[in-house]
GUMITOR-924492 format. One record per residue (C-alpha): residue number from 1; residue in three letters; x negated, y negated, z. Coordinates in steps of 0.25 Angstrom, whole numbers, plus 5000, padded with zeros to 4 digits. Layout:
<pts>
<NUM,ala,<X,Y,Z>>
...
</pts>
This chain:
<pts>
<1,met,<5042,5038,4961>>
<2,leu,<5054,5034,4972>>
<3,ser,<5051,5037,4986>>
<4,ser,<5056,5050,4992>>
<5,ser,<5065,5042,5001>>
<6,leu,<5070,5033,4990>>
<7,glu,<5073,5045,4982>>
<8,ala,<5080,5052,4993>>
<9,val,<5089,5040,4997>>
<10,arg,<5094,5038,4983>>
<11,leu,<5099,5053,4983>>
<12,val,<5106,5050,4996>>
<13,val,<5112,5037,4991>>
<14,ala,<5117,5045,4978>>
<15,glu,<5123,5056,4987>>
<16,pro,<5125,5050,5001>>
<17,pro,<5129,5059,5014>>
<18,pro,<5144,5060,5016>>
<19,gly,<5150,5050,5024>>
<20,ala,<5139,5040,5024>>
<21,asp,<5140,5025,5018>>
<22,leu,<5126,5024,5013>>
<23,asp,<5119,5012,5009>>
<24,thr,<5104,5012,5005>>
<25,val,<5094,5001,5005>>
<26,glu,<5079,5001,4999>>
<27,leu,<5070,4994,5009>>
<28,pro,<5057,4988,5004>>
<29,cys,<5044,4994,5007>>
<30,val,<5039,4981,5014>>
<31,phe,<5036,4979,5029>>
<32,gly,<5046,4969,5034>>
<33,asp,<5055,4968,5022>>
<34,ala,<5060,4983,5024>>
<35,ile,<5066,4980,5038>>
<36,thr,<5072,4967,5032>>
<37,ala,<5079,4974,5021>>
<38,leu,<5083,4985,5031>>
<39,arg,<5089,4975,5041>>
<40,arg,<5097,4968,5029>>
<41,ala,<5102,4982,5024>>
<42,ile,<5107,4985,5038>>
<43,val,<5114,4972,5040>>
<44,gly,<5120,4973,5025>>
<45,thr,<5125,4987,5027>>
<46,glu,<5129,4989,5042>>
<47,pro,<5125,5004,5041>>
<48,asp,<5127,5014,5053>>
<49,leu,<5114,5021,5049>>
<50,val,<5101,5018,5042>>
<51,val,<5092,5029,5037>>
<52,ala,<5078,5023,5032>>
<53,thr,<5070,5032,5023>>
<54,gly,<5056,5032,5018>>
<55,gln,<5046,5041,5011>>
<56,gly,<5037,5050,5020>>
<57,gly,<5027,5056,5011>>
<58,ser,<5021,5065,5021>>
<59,arg,<5033,5069,5028>>
<60,pro,<5038,5083,5023>>
<61,asp,<5052,5082,5027>>
<62,ile,<5062,5071,5030>>
<63,thr,<5058,5064,5043>>
<64,val,<5067,5056,5052>>
<65,glu,<5059,5046,5060>>
<66,arg,<5061,5045,5075>>
<67,val,<5052,5032,5078>>
<68,ala,<5048,5020,5071>>
<69,ile,<5037,5011,5077>>
<70,asn,<5034,4996,5076>>
<71,leu,<5023,4997,5068>>
<72,asp,<5018,4994,5053>>
<73,asp,<5004,5001,5050>>
<74,ala,<5003,5004,5036>>
<75,ile,<4991,5008,5028>>
<76,gly,<4997,5004,5015>>
<77,ala,<5005,4991,5011>>
<78,asp,<5020,4990,5009>>
<79,asn,<5027,4986,4996>>
<80,ala,<5024,4971,4998>>
<81,gly,<5009,4974,5001>>
<82,asn,<5010,4972,5016>>
<83,gln,<5002,4981,5025>>
<84,arg,<5005,4980,5040>>
<85,thr,<4996,4986,5050>>
<86,asp,<4999,4987,5065>>
<87,thr,<5010,4978,5063>>
<88,pro,<5024,4979,5072>>
<89,ile,<5036,4980,5063>>
<90,val,<5044,4972,5073>>
<91,pro,<5035,4963,5082>>
<92,asp,<5038,4965,5096>>
<93,gly,<5048,4977,5092>>
<94,pro,<5048,4990,5099>>
<95,thr,<5037,4999,5097>>
<96,ala,<5046,5010,5091>>
<97,tyr,<5060,5014,5088>>
<98,phe,<5067,5027,5088>>
<99,thr,<5076,5030,5076>>
<100,thr,<5091,5029,5078>>
<101,leu,<5094,5041,5069>>
<102,pro,<5098,5054,5076>>
<103,ile,<5085,5060,5071>>
<104,lys,<5086,5073,5077>>
<105,arg,<5100,5075,5071>>
<106,cys,<5096,5070,5058>>
<107,val,<5084,5079,5057>>
<108,ala,<5092,5091,5061>>
<109,ala,<5103,5089,5051>>
<110,ile,<5092,5087,5040>>
<111,gln,<5085,5101,5044>>
<112,glu,<5099,5108,5045>>
<113,ala,<5101,5103,5030>>
<114,gly,<5089,5111,5026>>
<115,ile,<5079,5099,5025>>
<116,pro,<5066,5097,5033>>
<117,ala,<5067,5085,5042>>
<118,thr,<5060,5080,5055>>
<119,ile,<5060,5069,5065>>
<120,ser,<5047,5060,5063>>
<121,his,<5040,5052,5074>>
<122,thr,<5033,5042,5065>>
<123,ala,<5038,5035,5053>>
<124,gly,<5024,5029,5051>>
<125,thr,<5019,5014,5051>>
<126,phe,<5023,5010,5037>>
<127,leu,<5037,5006,5031>>
<128,cys,<5044,5018,5035>>
<129,asn,<5041,5016,5049>>
<130,his,<5043,5000,5046>>
<131,ile,<5057,5003,5041>>
<132,ala,<5060,5013,5052>>
<133,tyr,<5056,5003,5064>>
<134,gly,<5063,4992,5057>>
<135,leu,<5077,4999,5056>>
<136,ala,<5075,5003,5071>>
<137,his,<5072,4989,5075>>
<138,leu,<5084,4984,5067>>
<139,ile,<5093,4994,5074>>
<140,ala,<5087,4992,5088>>
<141,thr,<5089,4976,5087>>
<142,glu,<5100,4973,5076>>
<143,phe,<5108,4986,5073>>
<144,pro,<5110,4994,5086>>
<145,arg,<5121,5003,5080>>
<146,leu,<5113,5007,5068>>
<147,arg,<5106,5020,5067>>
<148,gly,<5094,5021,5058>>
<149,gly,<5080,5028,5055>>
<150,phe,<5070,5032,5046>>
<151,val,<5068,5044,5037>>
<152,his,<5056,5049,5029>>
<153,ile,<5057,5056,5017>>
<154,pro,<5046,5065,5011>>
<155,phe,<5040,5064,4997>>
<156,thr,<5048,5070,4985>>
<157,pro,<5042,5081,4978>>
<158,ala,<5038,5072,4967>>
<159,gln,<5030,5063,4976>>
<160,ala,<5024,5075,4983>>
<161,ala,<5019,5080,4970>>
<162,glu,<5011,5067,4968>>
<163,arg,<5004,5069,4982>>
<164,glu,<4996,5080,4987>>
<165,lys,<5002,5089,4998>>
<166,arg,<5014,5080,5001>>
<167,pro,<5027,5086,5006>>
<168,ser,<5040,5083,4999>>
<169,met,<5056,5084,4999>>
<170,ala,<5065,5083,4987>>
<171,ser,<5073,5070,4987>>
<172,ala,<5086,5078,4987>>
<173,thr,<5082,5084,5000>>
<174,ala,<5078,5072,5006>>
<175,ala,<5091,5065,5002>>
<176,glu,<5099,5076,5009>>
<177,ala,<5091,5074,5021>>
<178,leu,<5095,5060,5022>>
<179,arg,<5110,5062,5020>>
<180,val,<5109,5073,5031>>
<181,leu,<5102,5063,5040>>
<182,ile,<5112,5052,5037>>
<183,thr,<5124,5061,5039>>
<184,ala,<5117,5066,5053>>
<185,ala,<5114,5052,5057>>
<186,leu,<5129,5047,5054>>
<187,glu,<5135,5059,5061>>
<188,asp,<5126,5055,5073>>
<189,leu,<5131,5041,5073>>
<190,arg,<5145,5044,5071>>
<191,asp,<5144,5054,5083>>
<192,asp,<5137,5044,5091>>
<193,arg,<5147,5032,5088>>
<194,leu,<5161,5037,5086>>
<195,pro,<5170,5043,5096>>
<196,val,<5172,5058,5094>>
<197,glu,<5187,5056,5089>>
<198,ala,<5182,5046,5078>>
<199,gly,<5175,5058,5070>>
<200,ala,<5163,5056,5061>>
<201,gly,<5169,5045,5052>>
<202,asn,<5163,5042,5038>>
<203,gly,<5157,5031,5031>>
<204,ser,<5146,5027,5041>>
<205,lys,<5136,5019,5034>>
<206,ser,<5122,5022,5033>>
<207,trp,<5111,5018,5023>>
<208,leu,<5097,5023,5019>>
<209,ser,<5085,5014,5017>>
<210,arg,<5073,5018,5010>>
<211,lys,<5060,5011,5009>>
<212,ile,<5054,5010,4995>>
<213,arg,<5040,5007,4989>>
<214,lys,<5037,5002,4976>>
</pts>
């Protein structure tokens, strides 16, 4: 069964938001390799916006992450069998980063579309946080004009049906939330970087990444 984030992203790829030149990349669910693949994709596509997504099985709604911390501390192993405990993601890196997404604008837009969404203050300490921190560190150290952040997607109904008392969200609903978020983030980016007379413009490049598990 596909992860909820992968299903949602595939629907967004099939029907992207208007005005967005959208690329996607699947990041390996492996410590270190995920950030290497993320950097390679940024260099290769030169996006204006990066929205990384992951499955949040305990989340009842779309959660946009505010903070990523410099810590891998996992109960389980990644797809390569690696387990990290009390390990910094970037040695000597900052303790934490705030996202560069306009999270309040994005969450408000999703809510206005009738989809439940909130700001989250923890991405955990497994691969989701690993990717969120890696992205933020790349932005801070190499790609200062890039905006990006991480979004958690709840289980699909099919996934929740296999587990006891877990919340869920239809993939089509999650995909629409991502479209709304991308549109809101790109509008904020254009408002911030373009003079008023230039208008909103079209064709800003963004891409979604989604980590995958075997």
